[in-house]
C-alpha positions as CSV (number, residue, x, y, z in Angstrom):
1,M,24.1,21.9,101.9
2,L,26.4,24.8,101.2
3,A,29.0,22.4,99.9
4,G,26.4,20.8,97.6
5,Y,25.3,24.2,96.3
6,L,28.8,25.2,95.5
7,V,29.4,22.0,93.5
8,Y,26.2,22.5,91.6
9,D,27.0,26.1,90.8
10,Y,30.5,25.1,89.6
11,L,29.2,22.4,87.3
12,Y,26.1,23.9,85.8
13,A,26.1,27.7,86.3
14,A,28.1,28.2,83.0
15,D,25.3,26.4,81.1
16,T,22.6,28.7,82.5
17,A,24.5,32.0,82.3
18,P,23.4,34.4,79.6
19,Q,25.4,33.8,76.3
20,A,27.0,36.6,74.3
21,A,25.4,37.1,70.9
22,P,27.6,35.6,68.1
23,V,29.6,38.0,66.0
24,V,28.3,38.1,62.5
25,E,30.9,39.1,60.0
26,E,29.7,41.1,57.0
27,E,30.6,39.7,53.6
28,A,33.2,41.8,51.8
29,E,31.9,43.3,48.6
30,V,33.1,41.3,45.6
31,I,34.7,43.5,43.0
32,T,34.7,42.1,39.5
33,N,36.3,43.1,36.4
34,I,33.0,44.1,34.8
35,R,31.3,46.6,37.1
36,P,29.4,49.9,37.4
37,N,31.3,53.2,37.8
38,V,31.5,54.8,41.3
39,E,29.6,57.9,42.2
40,T,31.7,61.1,42.0
41,P,30.9,64.8,42.0
42,F,31.2,64.9,38.2
43,N,29.3,61.6,37.6
44,R,26.5,60.8,40.0
45,T,24.8,58.2,37.7
46,L,25.8,54.7,38.2
47,D,25.8,52.6,35.0
48,E,26.5,48.9,34.4
49,P,28.3,47.9,31.2
50,Q,26.0,46.5,28.5
51,I,27.6,43.6,26.8
52,E,26.2,41.5,23.9
53,S,26.0,37.8,24.6
54,D,28.5,36.9,21.9
55,A,31.1,39.5,22.9
56,F,34.0,38.4,25.1
57,V,35.7,40.3,28.0
58,D,38.7,38.4,29.4
59,P,38.7,38.1,33.3
60,D,42.0,40.0,33.2
61,A,40.5,43.0,31.3
62,V,38.5,45.8,33.0
63,V,35.2,47.3,31.7
64,I,33.5,50.0,33.9
65,G,30.5,52.1,33.7
66,N,28.4,53.3,30.8
67,V,29.9,51.2,28.1
68,L,28.2,49.2,25.3
69,L,30.1,46.4,23.7
70,S,28.4,45.2,20.5
71,S,28.4,41.7,18.9
72,E,31.6,39.8,18.7
73,V,33.7,42.5,20.4
74,F,36.9,40.9,21.9
75,V,38.4,42.6,24.9
76,A,41.8,41.0,25.5
77,P,43.7,40.3,28.8
78,G,45.0,43.6,30.2
79,A,42.7,45.9,28.2
80,N,41.1,48.8,30.2
81,I,37.8,50.4,29.2
82,R,36.8,52.9,31.8
83,G,33.5,54.8,31.5
84,D,33.8,56.2,35.0
85,E,34.6,59.8,34.2
86,G,32.9,60.5,30.9
87,G,30.3,58.5,29.0
88,P,28.6,56.8,27.3
89,F,31.0,54.7,25.3
90,Y,29.9,52.7,22.1
91,I,32.2,50.1,20.7
92,G,31.0,48.5,17.4
93,A,30.7,44.9,16.3
94,Q,33.8,42.8,15.8
95,T,36.1,45.5,17.3
96,T,39.2,44.2,19.1
97,V,40.8,45.9,22.1
98,Q,44.1,44.3,22.7
99,G,46.2,44.0,25.9
100,G,47.4,47.3,27.4
101,A,45.0,49.4,25.3
102,V,43.1,52.0,27.3
103,I,39.8,53.6,26.4
104,H,38.7,56.6,28.5
105,A,37.1,60.0,28.3
106,L,37.0,63.5,29.8
107,Y,34.1,64.1,32.2
108,T,30.8,64.8,30.6
109,F,29.1,66.5,33.6
110,R,30.4,69.3,35.7
111,R,28.5,70.7,38.6
112,G,25.4,69.0,37.4
113,K,25.5,70.4,33.9
114,L,26.4,68.6,30.6
115,V,29.8,69.6,29.1
116,E,28.9,69.7,25.5
117,E,32.5,70.1,24.2
118,H,33.4,66.8,25.8
119,L,30.8,64.8,23.6
120,V,30.6,63.8,20.0
121,T,27.5,63.3,18.0
122,V,26.9,60.2,15.8
123,E,23.6,59.8,14.0
124,G,21.9,62.2,16.3
125,E,23.1,60.6,19.5
126,R,25.8,61.9,21.8
127,F,28.8,59.9,23.1
128,A,32.0,60.4,25.0
129,V,33.6,57.7,22.9
130,H,32.2,56.1,19.7
131,I,34.2,53.4,18.0
132,G,32.8,51.9,14.8
133,K,32.6,48.2,13.8
134,E,35.7,46.2,12.8
135,V,38.3,48.5,14.5
136,P,41.4,46.8,15.7
137,I,42.8,48.7,18.7
138,S,46.4,47.4,19.1
139,Y,48.5,46.7,22.2
140,G,49.2,49.8,24.3
141,A,47.1,52.1,22.2
142,Q,45.1,54.9,23.9
143,V,41.8,56.2,22.7
144,H,40.6,59.1,24.8
145,G,37.3,61.0,24.4
146,P,35.8,63.0,23.2
147,V,36.4,60.8,20.1
148,V,34.9,59.1,17.1
149,V,36.8,56.3,15.4
150,G,35.2,55.2,12.1
151,E,34.6,51.7,11.1
152,E,37.5,49.6,9.7
153,T,40.1,52.0,11.0
154,H,43.2,50.5,12.6
155,V,44.7,52.1,15.7
156,G,48.3,50.9,15.8
157,L,50.6,49.9,18.6
158,N,51.1,52.6,21.2
159,A,49.2,55.1,19.1
160,V,47.3,57.9,20.9
161,V,43.9,59.3,19.6
162,F,42.5,62.2,21.7
163,D,39.8,64.7,21.1
164,A,39.5,63.8,17.5
165,K,37.2,62.5,14.8
166,I,38.8,59.8,12.8
167,G,37.2,58.7,9.4
168,K,36.6,55.3,8.1
169,G,39.3,53.0,6.8
170,V,42.2,55.1,8.3
171,S,45.4,53.4,9.2
172,I,47.0,55.0,12.3
173,E,50.4,53.5,12.4
174,P,52.4,52.5,15.5
175,G,53.4,55.4,17.8
176,A,51.3,58.1,16.0
177,I,49.6,60.8,18.0
178,V,46.3,62.3,16.7
179,M,44.7,65.1,18.7
180,S,42.1,67.9,18.3
181,V,41.6,67.3,14.5
182,I,39.2,65.7,11.9
183,V,40.9,63.0,9.9
184,P,39.3,62.2,6.6
185,D,38.4,58.6,5.4
186,N,41.0,56.2,3.9
187,V,44.2,57.9,4.8
188,V,47.5,56.9,6.5
189,V,48.8,58.5,9.7
190,P,52.5,57.4,9.4
191,A,54.3,55.9,12.4
192,R,55.4,58.3,15.1
193,T,53.7,61.3,13.3
194,V,52.1,64.0,15.4
195,V,48.9,65.3,13.8
196,A,47.8,68.2,16.0
197,T,46.6,70.8,13.6
198,Q,43.9,70.6,10.9
199,A,46.5,71.4,8.3
200,D,48.4,68.3,9.3
201,A,45.3,66.2,9.0
202,D,44.3,67.6,5.7
203,A,47.8,66.8,4.3
204,L,47.6,63.1,5.1
205,K,47.9,60.9,2.1
206,A,45.4,58.3,0.9
207,V,46.0,54.6,1.6
208,P,48.0,53.4,-1.4
209,E,46.8,50.4,-3.4
210,E,49.9,48.4,-2.5
211,Y,49.8,49.3,1.2
212,H,51.9,46.9,3.3
213,Y,49.2,46.9,6.0
214,G,46.4,46.7,3.4
215,D,44.6,43.6,4.7
216,L,45.4,44.2,8.4
217,V,41.9,45.1,9.4
218,E,40.5,42.0,7.7
219,R,43.0,39.7,9.3
220,E,42.5,41.3,12.7
221,V,38.7,40.9,12.5
222,E,39.1,37.2,11.6
223,I,41.5,36.8,14.5
224,S,39.2,38.6,16.8
225,E,36.2,36.3,15.8
226,G,38.4,33.2,16.4
227,L,39.7,34.4,19.8
228,A,36.3,35.6,21.1
229,G,34.7,32.3,20.1
230,A,37.5,30.2,21.6
231,Y,37.7,32.1,24.8
232,R,33.9,31.9,25.2
233,S,34.0,28.1,24.7
234,A,36.9,27.7,27.2
235,A,35.0,29.8,29.8
236,S,31.8,27.8,29.3
237,S,33.7,24.5,29.6
238,A,35.4,25.6,32.8
239,S,32.1,26.8,34.3
240,S,30.4,23.4,33.4
241,S,33.3,21.5,34.8
242,S,33.2,23.5,38.0
243,S,29.4,23.0,38.4
244,H,29.8,19.3,37.8
245,D,32.5,18.9,40.5
246,D,30.4,20.9,43.0
247,G,27.5,18.6,42.4
248,H,29.6,15.4,42.4
């Protein structure tokens, strides 16, 4: 009998022994290119970007935090709009943010208190960054709040705008730096010029009638509309194709 028991125990005991609980692996958090800001000592409010349905943000661009993208805004591959330190940001209709461009702002809260000097007021509302409609922001440009950029203004290649109020219809040419000033409407900031005093800003000349970049904003808006529409269609087609393949 002892031999029989030993054989039984060898063959069947493993099946009756208590089984260890299976290890359940937690799913890693998926980080997307459009996401809320993280909580910090200077910004404890978490905000999701608000994006109009006909705007387009490329998968290789980043939009974070308290950012509103209006109708037909086009955010190109490699653009970076970070509302994670200061906010809110407003970006007007048909504005283009090209690759390598950065939009950011100084903190708007410190130790739980609003930092008024890091905000601008537009039509009674306060923003860290307010960019009007039909504003082309070119490759490598930096727009850093507190800042207002008026509608139909062009921010050129590698230009820098910081702590400034820029009027409507301004042409900021490539490599120019504009900081801590108010720039009037319809003037040119020449390429590589540094405008850092109000006297510098007041001395800027009006956009000439035969200006070589005269129709640039109009062309950029047209291109933005075309790109945004084409990229949306391509993304929609890819999504439909993927769903069809999954469903066989």
